[in-house]
C-alpha positions as CSV (number, residue, x, y, z in Angstrom):
1,M,55.1,-61.4,203.5
2,K,54.0,-57.8,204.2
3,K,50.5,-57.2,202.9
4,T,49.7,-54.3,200.6
5,S,46.5,-52.7,199.7
6,F,45.3,-54.5,196.6
7,P,43.7,-51.6,194.7
8,S,47.0,-49.8,194.5
9,L,48.4,-52.4,192.2
10,L,45.6,-51.8,189.6
11,C,47.3,-48.4,189.0
12,A,50.8,-49.9,189.0
13,V,50.4,-52.8,186.5
14,T,50.0,-51.6,182.9
15,L,50.2,-54.1,180.3
16,A,52.2,-54.1,177.3
17,S,54.3,-56.8,176.4
18,A,54.3,-55.2,179.1
19,T,55.2,-52.0,180.6
20,L,54.9,-51.5,184.3
21,V,54.2,-48.0,185.6
22,G,54.4,-47.8,189.4
23,C,51.8,-45.1,190.0
24,S,52.2,-45.4,193.8
25,A,56.0,-45.6,193.6
26,A,57.1,-41.9,193.8
27,K,60.7,-41.2,192.9
28,P,63.1,-41.3,195.9
29,T,64.3,-38.0,197.3
30,S,67.6,-36.6,196.2
31,G,69.0,-37.3,199.7
32,S,69.3,-41.0,199.1
33,A,72.8,-42.5,199.3
34,E,72.5,-44.4,196.0
35,Q,75.1,-43.1,193.5
36,P,76.0,-44.4,190.0
37,T,79.4,-45.9,189.5
38,T,81.1,-45.4,186.2
39,S,84.2,-46.3,184.3
40,T,85.3,-43.5,182.0
41,A,88.8,-44.5,181.1
42,T,87.9,-44.9,177.4
43,E,85.1,-42.4,176.9
44,P,84.3,-39.1,178.6
45,A,80.7,-37.9,179.4
46,R,79.0,-36.6,176.3
47,T,76.5,-33.9,175.9
48,A,73.2,-33.8,174.0
49,P,72.2,-30.7,172.1
50,D,71.3,-27.8,174.3
51,Q,67.7,-26.9,173.5
52,A,67.3,-24.2,176.2
53,S,67.8,-21.6,173.4
54,T,67.0,-23.5,170.2
55,A,63.4,-24.3,171.2
56,A,62.6,-20.6,171.7
57,T,64.7,-19.0,169.0
58,K,65.0,-21.3,166.0
59,P,62.2,-22.5,163.7
60,A,61.4,-26.2,163.9
61,Q,62.5,-28.5,161.0
62,T,59.1,-29.1,159.5
63,A,58.1,-32.6,158.4
64,K,56.3,-32.8,155.1
65,G,52.6,-32.0,155.6
66,S,53.0,-31.6,159.3
67,G,50.1,-29.9,160.9
68,S,49.3,-28.3,164.2
69,V,47.6,-29.4,167.4
70,A,44.6,-27.6,168.7
71,W,44.8,-28.1,172.5
72,S,41.8,-28.1,174.8
73,P,40.8,-29.4,178.2
74,C,40.8,-33.2,178.5
75,T,37.6,-35.1,179.3
76,G,37.1,-38.8,180.2
77,L,40.6,-39.6,181.4
78,P,40.8,-42.5,183.8
79,G,41.8,-42.0,187.4
80,P,43.9,-44.5,189.5
81,D,40.8,-46.6,190.1
82,G,40.1,-46.9,186.4
83,K,37.0,-44.7,186.6
84,P,36.8,-41.3,184.8
85,A,38.7,-38.6,186.7
86,A,37.6,-35.0,187.2
87,P,39.2,-32.7,184.5
88,D,42.6,-31.3,185.5
89,P,43.2,-27.7,184.3
90,A,46.9,-28.4,184.0
91,I,46.4,-31.2,181.4
92,E,45.4,-30.5,177.8
93,C,44.4,-32.9,175.0
94,G,44.5,-32.6,171.2
95,K,44.6,-34.4,167.9
96,L,47.1,-34.4,165.0
97,A,46.2,-35.6,161.5
98,V,48.7,-38.0,159.9
99,P,48.6,-40.1,156.7
100,L,47.2,-43.6,157.1
101,D,49.6,-44.6,154.3
102,Y,52.9,-42.7,154.1
103,T,53.3,-43.7,150.5
104,K,50.1,-41.6,149.8
105,Q,50.6,-38.6,152.0
106,D,47.8,-36.7,150.5
107,G,45.4,-39.6,150.9
108,E,43.3,-40.7,153.8
109,Q,44.3,-39.3,157.2
110,I,43.9,-40.6,160.7
111,D,43.9,-38.6,163.9
112,L,46.5,-39.2,166.7
113,A,45.4,-38.4,170.2
114,L,47.8,-36.4,172.2
115,I,48.1,-35.2,175.8
116,R,50.2,-32.4,177.3
117,V,51.1,-31.1,180.8
118,K,52.7,-27.7,180.3
119,A,56.0,-26.9,181.9
120,S,55.6,-25.2,185.3
121,G,58.9,-23.3,185.0
122,D,61.4,-22.0,182.5
123,R,60.7,-24.1,179.5
124,L,63.4,-26.1,177.6
125,G,61.0,-27.7,175.1
126,S,58.8,-30.7,175.0
127,L,59.5,-34.2,176.3
128,V,57.6,-37.0,174.6
129,F,56.9,-40.3,176.3
130,N,56.0,-43.8,175.1
131,F,55.3,-46.0,178.1
132,G,55.4,-49.3,176.2
133,G,53.3,-52.0,174.7
134,P,53.1,-52.0,171.8
135,G,49.5,-50.9,172.5
136,G,49.7,-48.9,175.7
137,S,47.8,-45.7,175.8
138,G,50.2,-42.8,176.4
139,V,47.2,-40.5,176.9
140,D,45.9,-42.5,179.8
141,L,49.3,-43.3,181.3
142,L,50.6,-39.7,181.3
143,S,47.4,-38.5,182.9
144,M,47.9,-40.9,185.8
145,T,51.7,-40.6,186.2
146,A,52.6,-37.0,185.4
147,K,53.4,-36.2,189.0
148,V,56.1,-38.9,189.0
149,F,57.9,-36.8,186.3
150,A,57.4,-33.5,188.1
151,G,61.1,-32.7,188.2
152,M,61.3,-32.8,184.4
153,G,57.9,-31.2,184.2
154,A,59.3,-28.0,185.7
155,R,61.4,-27.5,182.5
156,Y,59.5,-29.5,179.8
157,D,56.0,-29.7,178.5
158,L,55.3,-33.4,179.2
159,V,53.7,-34.9,176.1
160,S,52.4,-38.4,175.2
161,F,50.1,-39.9,172.6
162,D,48.2,-43.0,171.6
163,P,50.2,-44.5,168.7
164,R,48.4,-45.4,165.5
165,G,46.1,-48.5,166.1
166,V,45.8,-47.8,169.8
167,E,42.8,-46.6,171.8
168,R,41.9,-43.1,170.6
169,S,44.1,-43.2,167.5
170,A,42.3,-45.3,164.9
171,P,42.3,-48.4,167.2
172,V,42.6,-51.9,165.8
173,K,39.3,-53.7,166.5
174,C,38.9,-57.5,166.5
175,G,35.6,-58.1,168.2
176,S,35.6,-59.7,171.7
177,V,38.9,-60.6,173.2
178,E,37.5,-62.8,176.0
179,K,38.1,-66.1,174.3
180,W,41.7,-65.2,173.3
181,I,42.8,-63.9,176.7
182,S,41.2,-66.7,178.6
183,L,42.9,-69.5,176.7
184,D,45.2,-72.0,178.4
185,P,48.5,-71.3,176.8
186,A,49.3,-75.0,176.8
187,G,45.9,-76.0,175.5
188,D,44.9,-77.6,172.2
189,E,42.6,-74.7,171.1
190,V,45.3,-72.0,170.7
191,D,45.9,-72.3,167.0
192,K,42.2,-72.6,166.2
193,V,41.2,-69.6,168.2
194,A,44.2,-67.6,166.9
195,K,43.1,-68.3,163.3
196,K,39.5,-67.2,164.0
197,F,40.6,-64.1,165.9
198,A,42.9,-63.0,163.1
199,A,40.1,-63.4,160.6
200,T,37.9,-61.2,162.7
201,C,40.6,-58.6,162.8
202,A,40.8,-58.6,159.0
203,K,37.1,-58.2,158.7
204,I,36.8,-55.3,161.0
205,S,40.2,-53.5,160.7
206,G,41.6,-54.9,157.5
207,K,42.3,-51.5,155.9
208,L,44.3,-50.3,159.0
209,L,46.3,-53.4,159.7
210,P,49.1,-53.0,157.1
211,H,49.9,-49.5,158.4
212,V,50.2,-49.9,162.2
213,G,53.8,-50.9,162.5
214,T,56.7,-49.2,164.3
215,V,58.2,-47.7,161.2
216,N,55.0,-45.7,160.6
217,A,54.7,-44.9,164.3
218,A,58.2,-43.3,164.1
219,R,57.1,-41.2,161.2
220,D,54.2,-40.1,163.2
221,L,56.6,-39.2,166.0
222,D,58.5,-36.8,163.8
223,R,55.1,-35.2,162.8
224,I,54.5,-34.8,166.5
225,R,57.9,-33.2,167.0
226,A,57.3,-30.7,164.2
227,A,53.8,-29.9,165.4
228,L,55.1,-29.2,168.9
229,G,57.6,-26.7,167.4
230,D,60.7,-28.5,168.5
231,E,63.8,-28.6,166.4
232,R,64.8,-31.9,167.9
233,L,62.8,-34.6,169.7
234,N,63.4,-35.1,173.4
235,Y,62.1,-38.6,174.1
236,F,61.6,-41.0,177.0
237,G,60.8,-44.6,175.8
238,M,60.1,-47.5,178.1
239,S,59.9,-51.2,177.2
240,Y,58.5,-51.3,173.6
241,G,59.0,-47.5,173.6
242,T,62.7,-48.3,173.4
243,H,62.1,-50.0,170.1
244,L,60.1,-47.0,168.8
245,G,62.8,-44.6,169.9
246,A,65.5,-46.7,168.3
247,V,63.6,-46.8,165.0
248,Y,63.0,-43.0,165.2
249,A,66.7,-42.4,165.8
250,T,67.6,-44.6,162.8
251,Q,65.2,-42.7,160.5
252,Y,65.9,-39.2,161.9
253,P,69.3,-39.2,163.6
254,K,69.8,-35.4,163.2
255,N,66.5,-34.8,164.9
256,V,67.4,-36.7,168.0
257,G,67.6,-34.5,171.1
258,R,67.8,-36.0,174.6
259,F,66.8,-39.6,174.4
260,V,66.4,-42.2,177.2
261,L,65.4,-45.8,176.4
262,D,64.6,-47.7,179.6
263,G,63.9,-51.5,179.6
264,A,65.6,-52.0,176.3
265,L,64.2,-54.3,173.7
266,D,66.6,-55.9,171.1
267,P,64.5,-55.8,167.9
268,T,66.7,-58.3,166.1
269,V,65.8,-61.3,168.2
270,T,63.7,-64.0,166.4
271,F,60.3,-65.2,167.7
272,A,62.0,-68.3,169.3
273,E,64.8,-66.3,170.8
274,R,62.5,-63.7,172.3
275,A,60.2,-66.4,173.7
276,K,63.0,-68.3,175.4
277,T,64.8,-65.3,176.7
278,Q,61.7,-63.8,178.2
279,T,60.7,-67.1,179.7
280,A,64.0,-67.4,181.4
281,G,63.6,-63.8,182.7
282,F,60.2,-64.6,184.2
283,R,61.6,-67.8,185.8
284,Q,64.4,-65.7,187.4
285,A,61.8,-63.2,188.6
286,F,59.6,-65.9,190.0
287,E,62.5,-67.5,191.9
288,A,63.4,-64.1,193.3
289,F,59.8,-63.5,194.4
290,A,59.6,-67.0,196.0
291,A,62.8,-66.4,198.0
292,D,61.7,-63.0,199.1
293,C,58.2,-64.3,200.0
294,V,59.7,-67.0,202.3
295,K,62.1,-64.4,203.9
296,Q,59.1,-62.2,204.7
297,G,56.9,-65.1,205.9
298,C,54.9,-66.6,203.1
299,D,51.4,-68.0,202.9
300,L,52.3,-70.1,199.9
301,G,55.0,-72.3,201.4
302,A,57.9,-72.6,203.9
303,D,60.6,-72.6,201.2
304,P,60.9,-71.5,197.6
305,A,60.2,-75.0,196.2
306,A,57.0,-75.1,198.2
307,V,56.0,-71.7,196.9
308,R,56.5,-72.8,193.3
309,K,54.6,-76.1,193.9
310,S,51.6,-74.2,195.4
311,V,51.4,-72.0,192.3
312,E,51.9,-74.9,189.9
313,T,49.2,-76.9,191.6
314,L,46.8,-73.9,191.5
315,L,47.2,-73.4,187.8
316,S,47.0,-77.1,187.0
317,G,43.7,-77.4,188.9
318,L,42.2,-74.4,187.1
319,R,42.7,-76.2,183.7
320,D,39.7,-78.4,184.4
321,K,38.0,-76.5,187.1
322,P,38.0,-72.7,186.8
323,L,37.1,-70.6,189.9
324,K,33.8,-68.7,189.8
325,V,34.3,-65.0,190.4
326,A,30.8,-63.4,190.5
327,D,29.5,-64.0,186.9
328,R,32.9,-64.7,185.5
329,E,35.6,-67.4,185.8
330,L,39.2,-67.5,186.6
331,T,40.7,-69.8,184.0
332,K,44.2,-71.2,183.9
333,G,45.0,-68.7,181.1
334,L,43.8,-65.7,183.1
335,A,45.5,-67.0,186.3
336,S,48.8,-67.4,184.5
337,T,48.5,-63.8,183.2
338,G,47.8,-62.6,186.7
339,V,50.9,-64.3,188.1
340,L,53.2,-63.0,185.3
341,A,51.7,-59.5,185.6
342,A,52.7,-59.3,189.2
343,L,56.3,-60.4,188.4
344,Y,56.9,-57.2,186.5
345,A,58.0,-55.3,189.6
346,K,59.1,-56.0,193.1
347,L,56.5,-53.5,194.2
348,S,53.8,-56.0,193.2
349,W,55.2,-59.2,194.8
350,P,53.1,-58.8,198.0
351,M,50.1,-58.7,195.7
352,L,51.1,-61.9,194.0
353,E,51.3,-63.7,197.3
354,Q,48.0,-62.4,198.5
355,A,46.2,-63.1,195.2
356,A,47.7,-66.6,194.8
357,A,47.1,-67.6,198.4
358,A,43.5,-66.5,198.2
359,A,43.0,-68.5,194.9
360,V,44.4,-71.6,196.6
361,K,41.7,-71.2,199.2
362,G,39.0,-70.8,196.4
363,D,38.8,-67.0,196.0
364,G,40.1,-66.0,192.6
365,A,39.0,-62.3,192.6
366,Q,42.4,-60.8,193.3
367,L,44.2,-62.9,190.7
368,L,41.5,-62.1,188.1
369,A,41.9,-58.4,188.9
370,L,45.6,-58.7,188.2
371,A,44.9,-60.3,184.8
372,D,42.2,-57.7,184.0
373,S,44.7,-54.9,184.7
374,Y,47.3,-56.5,182.4
375,N,44.7,-57.2,179.7
376,G,43.3,-53.7,179.7
377,R,39.9,-54.5,181.1
378,K,38.1,-51.3,182.2
379,A,35.9,-50.7,185.2
380,D,32.7,-51.0,183.0
381,G,33.7,-54.5,181.8
382,T,34.9,-53.4,178.3
383,Y,38.5,-53.6,177.1
384,S,40.9,-51.1,175.8
385,S,42.5,-51.8,172.4
386,L,45.6,-53.2,174.1
387,M,45.2,-56.9,173.4
388,T,44.4,-56.3,169.7
389,S,46.9,-53.5,169.0
390,V,49.8,-55.4,170.6
391,L,49.2,-58.3,168.2
392,A,48.7,-56.0,165.2
393,I,51.9,-54.1,165.8
394,D,54.1,-57.1,166.7
395,C,52.9,-59.1,163.7
396,V,53.5,-56.2,161.2
397,D,56.9,-55.6,162.8
398,S,58.3,-59.0,161.8
399,A,58.4,-61.0,158.5
400,E,58.4,-64.2,160.6
401,R,55.4,-66.5,160.2
402,P,56.3,-69.5,162.3
403,S,55.0,-72.9,161.2
404,A,53.0,-75.1,163.5
405,A,56.0,-77.3,164.0
406,E,58.2,-74.3,165.0
407,I,55.6,-73.0,167.4
408,D,55.3,-76.5,169.0
409,Q,59.1,-76.6,169.4
410,V,59.1,-73.2,171.2
411,E,56.2,-74.4,173.4
412,R,58.2,-77.5,174.4
413,E,61.4,-75.6,175.0
414,T,59.8,-72.8,177.1
415,A,57.9,-75.3,179.1
416,K,61.2,-76.9,180.1
417,I,62.6,-73.5,181.1
418,F,59.6,-72.3,183.2
419,P,56.5,-74.5,183.2
420,L,54.3,-71.7,184.4
421,M,54.9,-69.8,181.1
422,R,54.6,-71.8,177.9
423,N,55.3,-69.1,175.3
424,G,54.0,-69.6,171.8
425,G,50.8,-67.6,171.6
426,L,52.3,-64.6,169.6
427,G,53.7,-67.0,167.1
428,S,50.3,-68.7,166.7
429,I,48.5,-65.4,166.0
430,C,51.2,-64.1,163.6
431,A,51.1,-67.3,161.6
432,H,47.6,-66.4,160.6
433,W,47.8,-62.6,160.6
434,P,46.1,-61.1,157.5
435,A,48.6,-58.3,157.0
436,P,52.2,-58.8,155.8
437,G,55.1,-58.4,158.1
438,S,58.4,-56.6,157.5
439,D,61.8,-56.6,159.2
440,E,62.5,-53.0,158.4
441,S,62.0,-52.0,162.1
442,K,64.7,-54.5,163.1
443,K,67.4,-52.5,161.3
444,I,68.9,-50.1,163.8
445,D,71.7,-47.6,163.2
446,A,71.5,-44.0,164.7
447,T,75.0,-43.0,163.5
448,G,75.1,-39.2,163.7
449,S,72.6,-38.8,166.5
450,A,73.2,-37.2,169.9
451,P,74.1,-39.8,172.7
452,I,71.2,-42.0,173.6
453,L,70.9,-43.5,177.1
454,V,70.0,-47.2,177.0
455,I,69.1,-48.6,180.5
456,G,68.9,-52.3,181.2
457,G,68.0,-54.0,184.5
458,K,69.7,-57.1,185.8
459,G,66.4,-58.4,187.2
460,D,64.1,-57.3,184.4
461,P,61.9,-60.3,183.3
462,A,60.2,-58.8,180.2
463,T,63.1,-57.1,178.6
464,P,66.1,-59.1,180.0
465,Y,69.3,-57.3,180.6
466,A,71.2,-58.9,177.7
467,W,69.1,-56.9,175.3
468,A,70.3,-53.5,176.6
469,P,74.0,-53.7,175.5
470,K,72.9,-55.2,172.2
471,L,70.6,-52.2,171.5
472,A,73.2,-49.7,172.6
473,A,75.7,-51.3,170.2
474,Q,73.2,-51.3,167.3
475,L,72.5,-47.6,167.8
476,K,76.2,-46.8,167.5
477,T,75.5,-43.8,169.7
478,G,74.1,-45.7,172.7
479,V,75.4,-45.1,176.2
480,L,74.7,-48.1,178.4
481,V,73.4,-47.7,182.0
482,T,73.1,-50.8,184.1
483,Y,70.6,-51.1,187.0
484,E,71.4,-53.9,189.4
485,G,67.8,-54.3,190.8
486,E,64.6,-56.1,190.1
487,G,61.6,-55.1,187.9
488,H,60.7,-54.1,184.4
489,G,62.1,-50.6,183.8
490,A,64.6,-48.9,186.1
491,Y,63.3,-45.3,186.3
492,L,60.1,-46.3,188.1
493,S,61.8,-49.0,190.2
494,G,62.4,-46.7,193.2
495,S,66.1,-46.2,192.4
496,S,67.2,-42.6,193.3
497,C,70.4,-43.3,191.4
498,V,68.6,-44.0,188.2
499,S,66.1,-41.2,188.6
500,R,68.9,-38.6,189.3
501,L,71.0,-39.8,186.4
502,V,68.0,-39.6,183.9
503,D,66.8,-36.3,185.3
504,A,70.2,-34.8,185.0
505,Y,70.5,-35.9,181.4
506,F,67.2,-34.4,180.4
507,L,67.8,-31.2,182.3
508,T,71.5,-30.6,181.4
509,G,72.2,-32.8,178.4
510,K,75.2,-34.4,180.0
511,S,75.2,-38.2,179.6
512,P,77.1,-40.5,182.0
513,G,80.4,-42.1,180.9
514,T,80.9,-45.6,179.8
515,N,79.6,-48.4,182.0
516,A,77.5,-46.4,184.4
517,T,75.9,-48.7,187.0
518,C,73.2,-48.1,189.7
519,P,72.8,-50.4,192.6
520,A,69.4,-52.1,193.4
521,A,67.0,-49.8,195.2
C-alpha cells in the first residue's frame, strides 16, 4: 500500500465518538466531473431563507438575557502538529456568558469560548460549526481547518465554539484518564474502573454534570446566534453536531436558517442498537480497508483474511504483553483505539497499515500516536477534556442505565459481529454516572423550519448510513443527501460533488431535490 507521511494524520484524526476532520484533504476543485444525481418527481428544490439582506437590515431576535461577545486576537491555539501556533490576525476569539442552569437564568453563569474568522467578501451573516464529539473543541478545530471552508468564508463569518463542559467552556474534569483509555474493552476491570472514574467525576465536577447535555447546548447555540446579531442561525454540524443541530431545530424551528447535518446520528437508538450498528459499520470499514490494502500491496497479508488475522493476533498478544514505547506502553485497549481511529476515513488507511505492520514487528509508536490523537492527548502529554466531556454529555443525553447483564449481552453480541471491537464501555460508565439522564434530546421534530440538508455516507463506520434517512424523517423538514463513498462525514471526504452541493446551499439557499446522490470520491 502507498505510504503516507505519518504526522499528517495527527491533524486529520480528531476524536469524538468521533468526528474526523481531514486537515490535509483540501476540497476538490470545481472542475471535477462528479455531479449529484437527483430524483425530483415528487418534490422540487426548496429554498432556505435569504439572509443576504436580513442580516444587515433587520434586528436579531434576541434570546432572553443574551449578551455580546468581546472579540480579541486569539492566543495559544494549536497548530497542525499540536503545538501552539503563531497568532493569526484573521482569527478572533471571545467569550459569551450563559446560565449554568437554564431554570435559574439569573443565577450562576459560565463562559463559552468562541472563535471567528471574519468574511473576506460581501457578508451574508455568520456560519456556526460543530465538528462533533460530543466533546470536540470547535475553537481548536476551526483554527486548524478554516482554509478548507474558504469558499463559504468569502461570504460568511466562520464561527465555532467549545460547547459547555468542553475544553475552554467550563470543562468536565475527572482526574487522570490514563487508566480508563488504556483498558482492554474485553477485560474484567471495565466495570470496576468505570465506577471509580464516575465517582471521581462527581467529586470534581458534580455541580456541572447535570447541565452539560445537548438540550442545554442547543439553548447556548441560540444565545450565540443572538449575540452574533443574526436573525436566523446558519449551521454546519458534523457527526454529534448533527444531533445538536437537530435538537436546536426542534427547539427553535423559526430560527433555523441554512442548516447542513453531515454524518447523521439517529438520537432515538438505544444503547444496544447504537453499539451493534456502529460495530457492524466498523467491521464493514475494516473489510474495505483490508481489501484495498491487498490491492495496493499490503505488509499485513496477501489476502483480506490474512490482514484481519495479523491485526487480531497483534491485539491478542498485547493483552498480556504490551509494547514499550519510550516510557509508555501500547496496551490492547490503546491499540484497538488506534485501529478504529484510522478506519474513520479512507485517507488514513495507509497510516493504519504502516502503524499495524510496525507494531507487529515490535514498534508500537505509530499505533500509539493514532490512539493519542483520538483520545485528545496533547504534545505536552496532557489531555484535552474530550474523554471526560464525551462521557458526561452522552450519559446526560439518555435515561438508559444498562444493567451488568445488559452490558454483558451487548459485549457478546458485538464480539460476534466484529471481534476487534467489543462495544460496551459507554454502557458501563453510564450505569454508574452520578448525574441523571434524560431522553428529551431524543425527541426530534423541526416542523416549520427551513429545509435541512441531512447527509449520510454509505461507507460511514461511526454514523452508519441507515441513521441519515431516519433523522431526515424525524426532522420533518429534512432533505436527504446520499454519499456513496467511504469515511465518516462526506464534506471532508474529498468529494467535489458533496462540497459543491453544500457550498451552493449555504451560498444561495437552494437545497437539492429528493434523493440527491453523490458518487464516491
